[in-house]
DRENDO-1510 file (C-alpha; in Angstrom, 1 decimal, always signed):
<recs>
REC; n; res; u; v; w
REC; 1; MET; -20.8; -135.9; +75.4 .
REC; 2; LYS; -19.9; -134.3; +78.8 .
REC; 3; VAL; -17.7; -135.2; +81.2 .
REC; 4; LYS; -20.2; -135.4; +84.4 .
REC; 5; THR; -17.5; -136.5; +87.3 .
REC; 6; LEU; -13.8; -137.0; +87.4 .
REC; 7; THR; -11.8; -138.1; +90.4 .
REC; 8; LEU; -8.1; -137.4; +90.8 .
REC; 9; GLU; -6.2; -138.7; +93.4 .
REC; 10; GLY; -2.5; -137.8; +94.1 .
REC; 11; GLU; +0.4; -139.0; +96.0 .
REC; 12; THR; -0.2; -137.0; +99.1 .
REC; 13; GLY; -3.2; -139.1; +99.4 .
REC; 14; TYR; -5.7; -136.0; +99.0 .
REC; 15; THR; -8.4; -136.4; +96.1 .
REC; 16; ALA; -10.1; -133.8; +94.1 .
REC; 17; LYS; -13.2; -134.8; +92.7 .
REC; 18; ILE; -14.8; -132.7; +89.8 .
REC; 19; THR; -18.2; -132.1; +88.7 .
REC; 20; ARG; -20.9; -129.9; +86.8 .
REC; 21; ASP; -23.2; -128.4; +89.3 .
REC; 22; ASN; -25.9; -126.4; +89.0 .
REC; 23; PRO; -26.2; -124.6; +92.4 .
REC; 24; THR; -28.8; -121.9; +91.9 .
REC; 25; GLU; -31.4; -121.2; +89.2 .
REC; 26; GLY; -29.9; -123.7; +86.7 .
REC; 27; LEU; -26.7; -121.6; +86.6 .
REC; 28; GLU; -24.4; -124.4; +85.6 .
REC; 29; CYS; -20.7; -124.0; +87.2 .
REC; 30; ILE; -17.9; -126.3; +88.0 .
REC; 31; MET; -17.8; -127.6; +91.9 .
REC; 32; CYS; -14.2; -129.6; +93.0 .
REC; 33; GLU; -14.3; -131.2; +96.2 .
REC; 34; LEU; -11.0; -131.8; +98.2 .
REC; 35; THR; -10.9; -134.8; +100.6 .
REC; 36; ASP; -7.7; -135.6; +102.3 .
REC; 37; LYS; -6.2; -139.2; +102.9 .
REC; 38; ASN; -8.4; -139.9; +105.9 .
REC; 39; GLY; -11.8; -139.0; +103.5 .
REC; 40; GLN; -12.7; -136.0; +105.2 .
REC; 41; ARG; -13.6; -133.0; +103.3 .
REC; 42; VAL; -10.9; -130.2; +103.3 .
REC; 43; SER; -12.9; -127.9; +100.7 .
REC; 44; VAL; -15.3; -127.2; +98.4 .
REC; 45; HIS; -15.0; -124.7; +95.3 .
REC; 46; HIS; -17.4; -123.5; +92.8 .
REC; 47; VAL; -15.8; -121.7; +89.8 .
REC; 48; SER; -18.1; -120.1; +86.8 .
REC; 49; LYS; -17.7; -122.6; +83.3 .
REC; 50; ASN; -16.7; -119.7; +81.6 .
REC; 51; ASP; -14.2; -117.9; +83.9 .
REC; 52; LYS; -11.2; -119.6; +82.9 .
REC; 53; GLU; -9.1; -117.0; +85.5 .
REC; 54; ASP; -11.7; -118.6; +88.0 .
REC; 55; GLN; -11.0; -122.5; +86.6 .
REC; 56; TRP; -7.0; -121.9; +87.1 .
REC; 57; SER; -7.4; -120.6; +90.3 .
REC; 58; MET; -9.2; -123.9; +91.2 .
REC; 59; SER; -6.4; -125.6; +89.0 .
REC; 60; GLU; -3.7; -124.1; +91.6 .
REC; 61; CYS; -5.4; -125.5; +94.6 .
REC; 62; ILE; -5.9; -128.9; +93.1 .
REC; 63; GLN; -2.2; -129.2; +92.2 .
REC; 64; TYR; -1.1; -127.8; +95.6 .
REC; 65; HIS; -3.2; -130.2; +97.7 .
REC; 66; LEU; -2.6; -133.9; +95.0 .
REC; 67; ASP; +1.0; -132.7; +95.0 .
REC; 68; GLY; +1.9; -131.8; +98.3 .
REC; 69; CYS; +3.7; -128.2; +96.9 .
REC; 70; PRO; +3.6; -125.0; +95.5 .
REC; 71; GLY; +3.7; -126.1; +91.1 .
REC; 72; THR; +5.4; -124.7; +88.7 .
REC; 73; HIS; +2.7; -123.5; +84.8 .
REC; 74; SER; +3.2; -126.7; +83.4 .
REC; 75; MET; +2.4; -128.6; +87.1 .
REC; 76; ILE; -0.5; -126.3; +87.2 .
REC; 77; TYR; -1.5; -126.9; +83.3 .
REC; 78; ASP; -1.7; -130.5; +84.1 .
REC; 79; TYR; -5.0; -129.9; +86.1 .
REC; 80; PHE; -6.3; -127.1; +84.6 .
REC; 81; ARG; -6.7; -129.5; +81.2 .
REC; 82; TYR; -9.3; -131.8; +83.2 .
REC; 83; VAL; -11.0; -128.8; +84.4 .
REC; 84; LEU; -11.5; -127.5; +81.2 .
REC; 85; PHE; -13.4; -130.8; +80.3 .
REC; 86; PHE; -16.0; -129.5; +82.6 .
REC; 87; ALA; -16.1; -126.0; +80.8 .
REC; 88; GLU; -17.4; -127.2; +77.6 .
</recs>
């Protein structure tokens, strides 16, 4: 079983839509689209499904936008666990 899409919404009203993506030449990556409370795209991130450091960086960005503040290690890890669903 593979998770294909996951949408998270934070207390700030921002959402993060995390998906599997095949941008070029069939190389599978993880994509995260962040939108604000008005539905406007804030940013899009693509990271390798094999690069844990990039996945952690993506998790930091998701946490910051959804929680509205810089997070502690455990706060970021909560989002990192979701990103890992797409690395399998």
